[in-house]
N, C-alpha and C positions, 0 to 999 in steps of 0.2 A: 424552490421548495422550499418549503417548509421544515424547521427541524425534530428531530427524533419522537416521538412520542416521552411527554415531560413525567405522565403516570408512569411509564415501561419503567425507566431512566431512575428512577427512585424507590420503584422496588425494588429495583437491579442494588440503589445504594441503601437497601433496609439488608441488603445483603449483612452475616455475620464474616468475620478476619476469623478467620483459624487452622485450621494444622491441611489443611486444602495447598492451602499457598509459601507453596519456599521458601522462604525466607523472612517469612514476615514472624514478629512478635503472639505467644499466647497472649490477647488479647479481652478475656476473659468475656466473651459475647461480644464485644463490641462493632458495631457497623462501620462499613465503609464514610457512610454517611458522618460519620459519630471521629471517624482517622486525623479532620482534617485540627482539630478542636482539641487533636491528648497535646500536641510539642513535641513528639516523639522526633528526635537525631538519632537519623539512618545509621551512628555511629554508636552514638550512647545508646541510641534509645529499645535490646534488646535481639535490636532485630542478629538473623546470620547468614553468613557467608556460606556457598554466594551469592549473589542477589545480586537482578540488575533495574535500573535505575529508568529515569527521566526525567530529565532537568527541565521547569517550567518557566524557564526564561528562556530559553532558545524553543520551547511548542510556542509558545505568543507571537514569534517575534515570528517564525520559519511559517506560522498560522496569517500572519495580518505580510509576507511580503508577498508570501502568492497569492492572497487573494489579491493586491494593489494591480501586480503582474497584470493575473488576466482580466482582471477589468476596466485600464489601459489600456489594452492591444484588442479589446474587445468580445472577449474569446467570454469560455465556459469552463467552467472544473465539477467533473465527478470525481476525484479521489478515489483510488482504489482500496479498497477496503477489506482486500487480503492479504496486508502488508500488516494491521497491530486488528484487524476484525476487533476492533475495540468501541463498542457502543457511543461513551462515552467522547472519543476521541473522535466517530465519524457525525454526533452532533453540532458539538464545538464549529470543522469547518461546513458544516450544511450552515449554521449559524453562522455564518460570516460569508458565505453568500452563494455556497457551492449547488452548484446548478442540478444536483442528484450524487450519485452514488455508483462505483464499479465493481463488480463483482468478477470471481474469474466461473463463479459455478452454483445451483443451483442451490446449493447446499448451505453455501453461502447467503446467496438470496434469504433464504430460511431465516435464518440468526437476524437479519436487518429489519426483513418485514416480520421482526415476532417486534420488533422495538418502536415503526411506525413510521422506518422509511417507507416511497413510494416513489419515485422516479429512479431504477436502477438498470444501469447497462449492463450483463450477465455475457460478458466475454468472453466469449468460447460460444463453442457450436454445441445448441441443448440440441440432440436427438434422441435418448433415453426417452420410453414411450409415461413409461411412471416424472417422471421430470416433467415433464411439458406437460399431464394428466396437474398434475403441483402447480404451476403456473395459470391454468385455465382454473384451477379451482378459487384458485386467490384472489384473480381479476375479475370472475362474477362472486367470490360475499364480498371483497375489498375495491371498491370500485375507484379509489383513490390512488392501486398500484398499478403504477406504466409501469412497468415490461423495456424492457429494447432487448432483442435478444441479435442471432450471428448468424449467419451461410454465406458458404463459401461454395455450395454446389447443388445442383435439381436435386441427387439424393436426400439432402438434405431440407430440401426445401420442401419437400416430399415429405420426408418425417413432422414436419413441422405442424403439413397441413392434416397428414393421415391423424395424429394425435391429436392437434383441436379438435377437430372434425368426432374425433370421438368419443368428447368426452365433454359433448354434447353442451355447452354452459353458450350464453347467450348471454356473450360479454362480445366490442367495443374490437377490430378488425388486428390484430398486435405489433404492434411499428420491427421490420424491421431491416438492421442494413450490411450492404451485401460486406463482408470479407475479403480484403486486396490482401494477398501474400506476397510473398517474394522470395523466390531461387532456394535452390536449398536448405529453407527453414521453414517453422513453422505452422500450420492453420493457414488456408486463404484460395484464396483463387487470382491462378499466378498469369492469366493474360488478358488483356480485353473483350477479348471474343467469350471467356468465359464469365467473366464479371459483365454483362451483359444478359448474357444468361441467362445467370444465378438473378439479375434485374429484371430483371421480363418474367421468370417466373415469378418470384414475389408477387409483378405488382397484378401478375394472374390470378393467383390465390387469392376465392372467398373469405378465408381467415387469418388474411397475414396484407400489411399494407406496406410499401418502400417508403422510408424511412430518410434512408441517405447513405452512406456510405463511411468502412472501418477501417483502420489495422493496429500493427505496430511498429514504426514504423527500427525500433530499440533490436527486429532481429531482420533485421540486414549485415546481413559478415560483415567484417575487418579486425583487424588487433585493435586500433588505438581509431579513436575518437577522425583523427585527420584521413583516415584508410576508409571509413562509415563515411560522411558525412556526403559525397558526392553522389552515389546510391541512397543512402535519404532521401536527399532531395528527388532526384529522378520517383523513387515512389511518392513521395507528395507532388509529385504534378504527376505525376502519373491517377493520382485518385483525386484531384481536380479536374482534367479532364472526364472522366467515365462522370465523375459527378456532373459534370454539366451535357454530356450524354447521357444522365438520367430525363436530367429539363428539357433537353431540347427533345426528347421521344415524347415524352409527358409520362411521365414510369408514377414521376413525387407525389405524396397527397396532401397535407399541409403543413409536414412542415419541411425545413430542406437539412439535417443534422450530419455534420464528417466531426467523425472523432478518431485520433491521435493520439499521438502525445505522450512519452510513460518520465524519469525519473532524470533521463540525461539526456535524450538530445528533443523536448518540449520547447527550443531559444527557433529549432529546425521546424517545425512545424508551426509556428507563431509566423516564422516569413513564409514561409508558401503559401498558408490555410486561412492568415485573416484575411476576415477582408473579399471574401467568394461568396461571389456570385452566379446567381445556378437562376436561367431561366427570369432573368428582373427580379429574383429577390433575391437578398441575402440568405447567405449557409450559416449554420450555428458552428457556432467551430466549439467539442468540449475536449479537454486537455484533461487527461485516464491517470497521470503523477503521485501514484502511489505512496511511492517513500520521501517528498517533499518539507511533507511537515517535523517528519524526524528526521531527514539526513544523515550523514554515515561517517566517520573514520577513513572508511577508504573505496569500491567501490562507486562512489556519486559523491565524494569528495574529488575524485581525478575524474569523472567524466561530463559533471551536471556542466551546464551551461557556464560562458565562465563567470556570470553574474551572478549567476547560482552558487556556484563556487565562492568569490566573495563577499555575498551576502546572507546565504541559508550556513545556520547550526548545528553540527550533531547533538543532539539533542538524547542517544543512548548510549548508557556506555554499563558496565559488567562492572564488579568488588571479586572478586577470590583470597585470598584468606595465603600465603606464602606457607608452602605445608615443612619443605624441608628442598633444604642447601649440599644434597647428596655429595657434587662435583662443585668445585671449582667454574663457578662460570655458567654457572646451571643453577636455577631456580626451579623445583616441584610447584605450582597453582593450583587450589580448589575447583578455580571451575572445568568445563570440558566440550564437548559435540554435547550431552546433556541442556549444559546453559545458555550453552551460543554460538554462534553461525559460522560455517566454515565454510559455503561451496562458494563464495565470489574472495574470498582473502581470511587469510588469520583473525584474530584478535591483534588492536593497535593497544602496546599500554601506552600506558600517559604518565601517569602520575602511583607515585609510592605515594602509603600514609602509613608513615613511620611508625610502631608500640610504647617502643621504650627510645630507650635517650640517645642522641637528643631527637626528641621528637619532633614531629610536625611533617607538613606536608611536600615530596622533593619528586622534578620530575626526571623520570624511569627514562631519560637519553637515548639512548639506542637500542637498549634494551628491546627482543621482537620472539612475539611466541612464533619458535618454531614446527611446533608440532599438537596436538591435540589425541587426547584419548577420552572418551566415552565421560570419566573426573576429571579431568587434571590435563593442564598446561604445563608443556617443559618448555618452558623460559632460558632464553639465553639474554642474564645481564646485562646492563654496559658494567664494563671493569671499572667505570669513575661514579659509582651508583652503587651507597649500603647498604644492598636488601636481606633483613635479616626474615626466621621463621616467626613465624607471627603477626608479621606485614601485615599489611593490603594492596596487591594493585587494583589495581583501576584501568579497565581499557577500555577501547572504543571500537565502536566495530563497523564488518562492511559490509553491504545489507541488509540491513532489519530487519527483512520479511523473516528472514528463521533466524533470524534470532525472539521476534512473536515468540509467535508459536513453541517458543519454549516455558512457559510463559503463562503463569492463569493473572496473576493479580503481579504489579509495575509499579513502587512508588514515585509518584510524586513530587522530586526534590528540591526546596526556592536551593538562593546562592553561599546558606550554609547549612545548610545536607538537613535541613528538619523539611518532613515530613508535611506539603502539605495538602496533597488525594491520593489517590491511586486506581490505577489503569485496572479496567476488566475488558477478558479481552475472552474467545470465545473458540475457539481451534477443536 
């Protein structure tokens, strides 16, 4: 797939940096495009805290590592753009060879089509008439737009068919992936018979065509990776069986897609589905790993495949001022739920940037965040680490998705904390 629209991205980079973007200094109308040339340092350039940052070297490394992995295994990548909602980062992934992108809903798809995205998996059932009408209009007015939709029931197929028929547009049939689910989890057909019923309904629709099958292996229940792995492998094998049955029934059109692969178990997906043959054709395996570009210090640091845990680097951090030392062993730090994620683990203290003598950066040791308010973190301080009011705590993040949605502009910094770029998000 081509990269995003250069003109749309350039227009984005002409946006002035101003009071709308928390943490950024007053730059007198300077734009995103001008920011790298200013040589600003995060510590001395007038940035206020709290602030989220992205490490440039980690982004470059993770981008190349994931691209090499899918190329080596003969797969494709459509990264889940809900993680960052950043056209700049998505453009970099496309330029590195990504097959397309994934979004969670039509609202997110609208963002990226404004920037010229073409091949988009909408990884959720689209059943609302307004959303279906938008897909039809966009496919008519932008012929390069190629959405892939999901269906897990006869009802969802009928709603798609009715909505596209009502739109009255002259467009080719929209490709649909049957969604395979797992008991006790979220959407997705639960049994082989249900999967085939949905596939038959899609194939019979004049406004739809069956492109393959999709699912999310991360929804398989289990407390630990070792507990989940048998269920994940069983789900993936049932997906392969279903896709082969689609081929035997001659339900598939001119392409055969199978799409799984979040950010924690994509190794199992590659093991089970790479190289899959369906009716004497090669199926295209599309991973949707959304957090591989960013990684983290918590959830994915623990659950990502062993090879990724040794290779991917956490890119995202949040910094906050030490506001108070009200009790022995306790520090109150100026970031909270409005600034950092807490849905899959609390922030992880990494280091302290000291504001007084002896100056310098020191590891945070066993310090840990024990609670968050809207704007404050309660930090249990390692007794061997000197932490004073006015110092800065740098914290890693668990599950980057829900930190990104709290920031509209995130500085990208080099190894010396010099700002080399800034990433705009659209939540």
